[in-house]
C-alpha positions in Angstrom: -8.6 -20.1 35.2 -6.1 -19.9 32.3 -4.9 -16.6 31.2 -5.5 -15.9 27.6 -2.4 -15.9 25.5 -1.6 -12.6 23.8 0.3 -12.1 20.6 2.5 -9.1 20.7 4.9 -7.2 18.4 7.8 -9.1 20.1 6.2 -12.5 19.0 5.8 -11.3 15.5 9.4 -9.9 15.4 10.7 -13.3 16.7 8.9 -15.1 13.8 10.2 -12.6 11.2 13.8 -12.8 12.5 14.1 -16.5 13.4 11.7 -18.1 10.9 12.0 -15.8 7.9 15.5 -14.6 8.4 14.7 -10.9 8.3 17.4 -8.8 9.8 16.4 -7.5 13.2 16.8 -3.9 12.2 14.5 -4.4 9.2 11.5 -5.2 11.5 9.7 -2.0 12.1 7.9 -1.5 15.5 5.2 0.6 13.7 1.6 -0.7 13.7 1.2 0.8 10.2 4.3 -0.7 8.7 3.5 -3.2 5.9 5.2 -6.4 5.4 6.1 -5.2 1.9 7.8 -2.2 3.5 10.0 -4.7 5.4 11.0 -6.4 2.2 8.9 -9.5 2.6 7.6 -11.3 -0.4 4.6 -13.6 -0.6 6.8 -16.7 0.1 8.1 -15.1 3.3 4.6 -14.3 4.4 3.6 -17.9 3.9 6.5 -18.9 6.2 5.0 -16.5 8.8 1.6 -18.1 8.4 3.1 -21.5 9.0 5.0 -20.3 12.1 1.9 -18.8 13.6 -0.2 -21.9 12.8 2.4 -24.2 14.4 2.9 -22.1 17.5 -0.8 -21.2 18.2 -2.7 -24.2 16.7 -5.0 -22.5 14.2 -5.0 -22.3 10.5 -5.0 -19.0 8.6 -7.2 -19.3 5.5 -5.6 -17.8 2.4 -8.5 -15.3 2.1 -7.7 -14.1 5.6 -4.0 -13.9 4.9 -4.6 -11.6 2.0 -6.3 -9.1 4.3 -3.2 -9.0 6.6 -1.1 -6.2 5.3 0.4 -4.4 8.3 2.0 -5.3 11.6 -1.2 -4.3 13.4 -3.3 -6.4 11.1 -1.2 -9.4 12.0 -1.3 -8.8 15.7 -5.1 -8.0 15.7 -5.9 -11.1 13.6 -3.8 -13.5 15.7 -5.3 -12.1 19.0 -8.8 -12.4 17.6 -8.2 -16.0 16.6 -6.6 -16.8 20.0 -9.7 -15.3 21.7 -11.9 -17.5 19.6 -10.0 -20.6 20.8 -10.8 -19.7 24.4 
């Protein structure tokens, strides 16, 4: 039986640093930190969407993306979608 993949803060941080180019010290390990707090604009957030979609194989509808405001929102959403994939 395959173990379900989990999306963790480290995965999010890797995308923020490697895909978006955010300085590592700007990525806050705080579930309530918003992407805006980290200095991300909407274009950078689209880049994160694309990275997650490519890596995990599901699309993130724009209406869902608008609801993702914090680090915890992103982690919870991605894990929920991974669970739906089975």
